[in-house]
C-alpha positions in Angstrom: -6.7 -0.5 4.1 -6.8 1.2 7.0 -10.4 0.2 7.9 -9.1 -3.4 7.1 -6.5 -3.0 9.9 -8.8 -1.5 12.6 -11.2 -3.8 12.1 -8.5 -6.6 13.0 -7.4 -4.7 16.0 -11.2 -4.3 17.1 -11.5 -8.4 16.8 -8.2 -9.2 18.3 -9.5 -6.6 21.4 -12.6 -7.8 21.9 -11.6 -11.5 21.8 -8.5 -11.4 24.5 -10.5 -9.2 26.8 -14.0 -10.8 26.7 -13.6 -14.4 25.0 -15.4 -15.5 22.3 -19.1 -16.2 23.9 -21.1 -13.2 23.6 -23.3 -14.4 26.3 -21.1 -15.2 29.0 -21.4 -14.2 32.4 -19.1 -10.8 33.1 -18.1 -9.5 36.6 -16.2 -6.5 37.6 -11.9 -6.3 37.5 -11.6 -3.7 39.6 -8.8 -2.1 37.1 -9.3 0.4 35.3 -7.8 -0.3 32.4 -9.2 -3.7 32.0 -13.1 -3.4 33.3 -14.9 -6.0 32.9 -14.0 -9.6 32.0 -15.6 -13.2 31.9 -17.1 -14.6 35.3 -15.0 -17.7 35.2 -11.6 -15.5 34.2 -8.7 -15.2 36.7 -6.8 -11.6 37.2 -3.5 -11.9 37.4 0.0 -10.2 37.4 2.4 -11.3 35.0 4.8 -12.6 37.5 2.4 -15.3 38.2 1.4 -16.0 34.8 5.1 -15.8 33.2 7.5 -18.4 34.9 10.4 -16.1 33.0 10.8 -12.5 32.6 14.5 -11.9 31.3 15.7 -8.6 29.4 18.5 -9.2 27.0 21.7 -7.8 26.5 24.6 -7.0 24.2 27.7 -8.6 23.6 30.9 -6.3 24.3 31.1 -4.9 21.0 35.1 -4.2 21.1 35.0 -8.4 20.1 34.0 -9.1 16.6 34.0 -12.4 17.4 31.0 -11.8 19.4 29.1 -11.0 16.4 27.6 -11.7 12.9 27.2 -15.3 13.9 24.6 -18.3 13.7 22.2 -16.8 16.7 19.2 -14.5 15.9 19.7 -11.3 18.2 16.6 -8.9 17.6 16.6 -5.3 18.1 13.6 -2.8 18.4 13.4 -2.3 14.6 12.7 -6.0 14.3 9.7 -6.0 16.3 7.6 -4.2 13.5 7.2 -7.7 12.2 4.9 -8.5 14.4 5.7 -12.7 14.1 9.6 -13.1 14.6 11.7 -15.4 12.2 14.6 -13.6 11.3 16.3 -10.8 12.5 18.5 -7.9 11.3 21.8 -8.2 13.0 23.2 -11.7 14.7 25.8 -12.6 17.0 27.8 -16.1 17.6 27.6 -19.0 19.5 30.7 -17.7 21.4 29.2 -14.5 22.9 26.4 -17.2 24.3 29.2 -19.3 25.9 31.1 -16.6 27.1 27.7 -15.5 28.7 27.7 -12.1 26.7 24.3 -12.9 25.3 21.7 -15.4 26.7 19.2 -17.8 24.5 15.4 -17.5 25.0 13.2 -19.7 24.3 10.9 -19.8 21.5 7.0 -19.2 21.5 7.8 -16.1 23.5 6.7 -12.6 23.9 9.2 -9.7 23.3 8.6 -6.1 24.4 10.5 -3.1 24.0 10.8 -1.7 27.6 12.8 1.7 26.7 13.3 4.0 23.8 11.2 5.7 21.8 9.2 2.2 20.3 8.5 1.5 24.1 5.6 -1.1 24.2 6.5 -2.7 21.2 5.6 -6.1 21.0 5.8 -9.1 19.4 6.3 -13.1 19.1 9.2 -14.9 19.1 8.9 -18.1 17.4 12.5 -19.9 17.7 14.7 -19.9 20.5 17.1 -16.7 20.1 18.9 -13.6 21.8 18.2 -10.2 21.8 19.5 -7.0 23.1 19.0 -4.7 26.6 16.0 -3.1 25.3 14.0 -5.8 25.2 11.8 -7.9 27.7 10.8 -11.6 26.9 8.1 -13.5 28.6 7.8 -17.3 28.6 5.4 -19.3 29.9 5.1 -23.5 30.0 1.7 -23.0 30.9 0.0 -20.5 29.1 -0.5 -19.7 25.4 2.2 -17.5 24.7 0.3 -16.2 21.5 -2.6 -15.8 22.9 -0.3 -13.6 25.5 1.2 -11.9 22.7 -2.2 -10.8 21.2 -3.4 -9.4 25.0 -0.3 -7.8 25.5 -0.4 -6.2 22.4 -3.7 -4.6 23.3 -2.6 -3.3 26.7 1.0 -2.1 25.4 -0.5 1.5 25.1 -2.3 1.1 28.3 1.5 0.0 30.1 2.7 3.5 28.5 0.3 5.8 29.9 0.4 3.8 33.5 4.2 3.8 33.4 6.1 6.8 35.7 8.5 8.1 33.6 10.1 11.8 32.7 11.3 11.8 29.1 10.7 8.5 27.4 8.4 5.8 29.0 10.9 2.9 30.5 8.9 -0.5 31.0 11.3 -2.2 34.0 10.8 -5.8 34.9 9.5 -4.6 38.0 6.6 -2.9 36.5 6.3 -5.8 33.9 5.6 -8.1 37.0 3.2 -6.0 39.0 1.0 -5.2 35.7 -2.4 -7.0 36.1 -4.0 -9.0 33.1 -7.0 -10.7 32.7 -6.5 -14.4 32.2 -8.7 -17.3 30.6 -8.5 -21.4 31.1 -5.7 -22.6 28.9 -8.3 -24.5 26.7 -10.2 -21.1 26.0 -6.8 -19.6 25.2 -6.0 -22.4 22.9 -9.2 -21.5 20.8 -9.5 -17.6 21.0 -6.2 -18.2 19.1 -7.6 -20.6 16.7 -10.4 -18.2 16.0 -7.7 -15.1 15.5 -5.3 -16.8 13.4 -8.4 -17.7 10.9 -9.9 -14.1 11.1 -6.4 -12.5 10.8 -6.1 -14.3 7.6 -8.9 -13.0 5.8 -8.2 -10.0 6.9 -4.8 -9.7 5.8 -6.0 -11.3 2.2 -8.3 -8.7 1.6 -5.8 -6.0 2.9 -3.2 -7.5 0.3 -6.1 -7.5 -2.8 -6.6 -3.8 -2.4 -3.0 -3.3 -2.3 -2.7 -5.5 -5.6 -5.3 -3.2 -6.5 -3.4 -0.2 -5.8 0.0 -1.6 -7.8 -2.7 -2.5 -10.7 -3.5 1.3 -10.7 -0.7 2.6 -10.7 1.3 0.5 -13.4 -1.8 1.2 -15.7 -1.3 4.9 -14.8 2.4 4.7 -15.7 1.6 2.6 -19.4 -1.1 5.3 -20.2 1.5 8.3 -19.5 4.2 6.6 -21.2 1.9 5.8 -24.4 0.5 9.6 -23.7 3.9 10.9 -24.3 5.3 8.6 -26.6 2.5 8.7 -29.3 1.1 5.5 -29.0 -2.4 7.2 -28.5 -4.0 10.0 -30.1 -4.4 12.9 -27.3 -7.7 15.0 -28.5 
């Protein structure tokens, strides 16, 4: 299972940093953590990739009417899922109406910018809200799912190059300056289709291994039970 997960990360990293054509001419990016990129790709600061870069908010906790409503409100713990479709906590439309929180567009990338899980990245499927530990990124012109794969690949690099004393802080100014390789949109779409297909194969393989482990545990429990209850003869 560990090897399959590592294989998945290697496939993602290679696809989003080098593309799918192994024979494409390469050029130096002149950025230490990026290295060579395909010759026809651009290198852009994130502020020129995303039209919207927005940090979330937490509604005033003294007003219970702002919480437990119908609006998904994500916190860093939720970002474990990778692809987000349901948050642990919710807020009300009243909180949005009163400006206590904001709705962020779906098909976006979310990154934890502060705290112990700083750098954790996820893909937001539907329009939702999130707290102040998270920053959202949205573009009408880029494939946001490709950007999710790409930023996930560079999340550890972000932590290494960020300046901090105790815990890393990735604020909006840091994100705006951070450089990323950026292929043409049609190539982004092709890479996403490829990664979806490869990820599905690897996830199926992981599920098969997990099912095998579950079956073995069940067999072990049955064997122990049969032995201690005298259902099988022990020599």
